C-alpha positions as CSV (number, residue, x, y, z in Angstrom):
1,M,0.0,0.0,0.0
2,H,2.9,2.3,0.7
3,S,3.8,2.3,-3.1
4,L,0.3,3.2,-4.0
5,L,0.4,6.2,-1.6
6,L,3.7,7.1,-3.2
7,Y,2.0,6.9,-6.7
8,Q,-0.7,9.3,-5.6
9,Y,1.9,11.7,-4.2
10,H,3.7,11.6,-7.6
11,Q,0.5,12.2,-9.5
12,H,0.3,15.6,-7.9
13,W,4.0,16.5,-7.4
14,G,6.0,14.1,-9.4
15,T,6.7,13.0,-13.0
16,P,5.1,10.2,-15.0
17,A,8.4,8.2,-14.6
18,Q,8.1,8.5,-10.8
19,Q,4.4,7.4,-11.0
20,L,5.4,4.4,-13.0
21,A,8.2,3.5,-10.7
22,A,5.7,3.5,-7.8
23,L,3.2,1.3,-9.6
24,R,5.9,-1.2,-10.6
25,R,6.7,-1.6,-6.8
26,A,3.0,-1.7,-6.0
27,L,2.2,-4.6,-8.3
28,G,5.6,-6.3,-8.6
29,M,7.6,-6.5,-11.9
30,Q,6.6,-10.0,-13.0
31,D,4.5,-11.4,-10.1
32,P,1.7,-9.1,-9.3
33,N,0.5,-8.3,-5.8
34,V,-2.8,-10.1,-6.0
35,S,-3.6,-9.3,-2.4
36,L,-5.0,-6.0,-3.5
37,P,-8.8,-5.8,-3.8
38,S,-9.8,-6.8,-7.4
39,N,-11.0,-3.3,-8.5
40,L,-7.9,-1.6,-7.1
41,F,-5.7,-4.3,-8.8
42,D,-7.4,-3.7,-12.1
43,Q,-7.2,0.0,-11.8
44,T,-3.5,-0.1,-11.0
45,L,-2.9,-2.4,-14.0
46,R,-4.7,0.1,-16.2
47,E,-2.7,3.1,-14.8
48,R,0.6,1.2,-15.1
49,L,-0.2,0.2,-18.8
50,D,-1.2,3.8,-19.6
51,L,2.1,5.1,-18.2
52,H,4.1,2.6,-20.0
53,I,2.4,3.7,-23.3
54,Q,2.6,7.4,-22.5
55,L,6.4,7.1,-21.8
56,D,7.1,5.0,-24.9
57,D,8.3,2.2,-22.7
58,F,6.9,-0.4,-25.0
59,G,8.8,-3.3,-23.5
60,G,7.4,-2.5,-20.1
61,A,3.9,-2.2,-21.7
62,L,4.2,-5.8,-23.0
63,Q,5.4,-7.0,-19.6
64,T,2.3,-5.5,-18.1
65,W,0.2,-6.9,-20.8
66,E,1.6,-10.4,-19.9
67,I,0.5,-9.9,-16.3
68,I,-3.1,-8.9,-17.6
69,V,-3.1,-12.2,-19.8
70,R,-1.9,-14.3,-17.0
71,Q,-4.6,-12.9,-14.6
72,R,-7.1,-13.7,-17.4
73,K,-8.2,-10.1,-17.6
74,T,-7.6,-9.7,-21.3
75,E,-11.3,-9.4,-22.2
76,E,-11.8,-6.5,-19.8
77,F,-8.8,-4.6,-21.2
78,A,-8.9,-5.7,-24.9
79,K,-11.3,-3.1,-26.1
80,T,-9.2,-0.2,-24.7
81,Y,-5.7,-1.6,-25.4
82,Q,-5.7,-4.2,-28.1
83,A,-4.8,-1.8,-30.9
84,A,-1.9,-0.3,-28.9
85,I,-0.6,-3.8,-27.9
86,D,-0.9,-4.9,-31.6
87,D,1.1,-1.8,-32.6
88,I,3.8,-2.6,-30.0
89,H,4.1,-6.1,-31.2
90,A,4.6,-4.8,-34.7
91,R,7.3,-2.4,-33.5
92,R,9.3,-5.2,-32.1
93,T,10.2,-6.5,-35.6
94,D,9.7,-3.5,-37.8
95,D,12.2,-0.7,-38.7
96,R,10.7,2.0,-36.4
97,S,13.0,3.2,-33.7
98,H,11.9,4.9,-30.5
99,T,13.6,6.8,-27.6
100,L,12.9,6.5,-24.0
101,A,14.1,8.9,-21.4
102,G,15.3,7.6,-18.1
103,E,16.9,8.6,-14.8
104,V,19.2,6.6,-12.5
105,D,17.4,6.5,-9.2
106,H,18.9,7.0,-5.6
107,R,20.0,3.4,-5.5
108,G,22.1,4.0,-8.6
109,S,20.1,2.1,-11.2
110,W,17.5,2.5,-14.0
111,F,15.7,-0.5,-15.2
112,V,13.8,-1.0,-18.5
113,Q,12.4,-3.8,-20.3
114,L,13.8,-3.9,-23.9
115,L,11.5,-4.2,-26.9
116,K,14.2,-4.6,-29.7
117,R,17.6,-6.2,-29.9
118,K,19.6,-3.1,-31.0
119,L,20.1,-0.2,-28.7
120,A,22.1,2.9,-28.0
121,I,22.4,4.9,-24.8
122,E,23.2,8.7,-24.6
123,V,24.0,10.4,-21.3
124,S,22.7,14.0,-21.1
125,K,23.6,14.6,-17.5
126,G,25.7,12.7,-15.0
127,K,27.7,9.5,-15.2
128,V,27.0,6.0,-16.2
129,S,29.5,3.3,-15.2
130,R,27.9,0.1,-16.4
131,L,25.2,-1.5,-18.5
132,K,23.8,-4.9,-17.6
133,L,21.5,-7.0,-19.7
134,R,19.5,-9.6,-17.8
135,C,18.0,-11.9,-20.5
136,E,16.0,-15.1,-20.4
137,R,19.0,-17.1,-21.6
138,G,22.0,-15.1,-20.5
139,F,23.6,-12.2,-18.6
140,F,25.7,-9.6,-20.3
141,S,27.6,-6.6,-18.8
142,Y,29.2,-3.7,-20.7
143,E,31.1,-0.6,-20.0
144,L,29.3,2.3,-21.7
145,E,31.1,3.6,-24.8
146,A,29.9,6.9,-26.2
147,G,28.2,6.6,-29.5
148,K,28.4,2.8,-29.6
149,Q,25.3,0.7,-30.7
150,Y,24.8,-2.5,-28.7
151,E,22.9,-5.5,-29.8
152,T,21.6,-8.5,-27.8
153,D,22.1,-12.0,-28.8
154,A,19.3,-13.3,-31.0
155,N,19.0,-16.4,-28.9
156,A,19.0,-14.5,-25.5
157,G,15.2,-14.0,-25.4
158,A,13.5,-11.1,-23.7
159,C,16.0,-8.8,-21.9
160,Q,15.9,-6.2,-19.2
161,L,18.5,-3.4,-19.3
162,Q,20.0,-2.0,-16.0
163,V,21.8,1.3,-16.4
164,I,24.2,1.7,-13.4
165,G,25.5,5.2,-12.6
166,D,25.4,8.2,-10.4
167,A,22.0,9.1,-8.8
168,G,20.2,11.6,-11.0
169,T,22.0,10.7,-14.2
170,A,19.7,11.4,-17.2
171,V,19.9,9.0,-20.1
172,E,18.1,8.4,-23.4
173,L,17.7,4.9,-24.6
174,R,17.2,4.5,-28.3
175,Q,15.9,1.1,-29.5
176,L,16.6,0.5,-33.2
């Protein structure tokens, strides 16, 4: 419940990224907090999915959609979100790129679920020391090199990127 209160605080005085971080903690990344009352759980899923889409965090949107599917709530959400989810699935393999802004938190990390295999990171403020990829079938770690394009292994499966750096570091992730 603390994370939901933090989400409400950030709705008034924070950013959409801070709101999303609070909702991720409230529901859990992969295994949702099903102890919430059903109507609050559904509302929180909707708000989380809306924020992922608003922030162009398409990998996170698909991750949230997978929770919706596992919870057998697809019918309830399909009318509102199916077109967006279909478009995100198409983006995974087409030539459209997109950019996602991020900020390293007070613990020194920023996490994002990747949509595409190719990516580039630009630092606009602060310092990044390391990139870590946690994939379904592998773990990879890199030192950030300015201007370098990274590519995940085709056999690695879905990957989550962790950007490690100084708190407050602002980054832009471009997925190609």
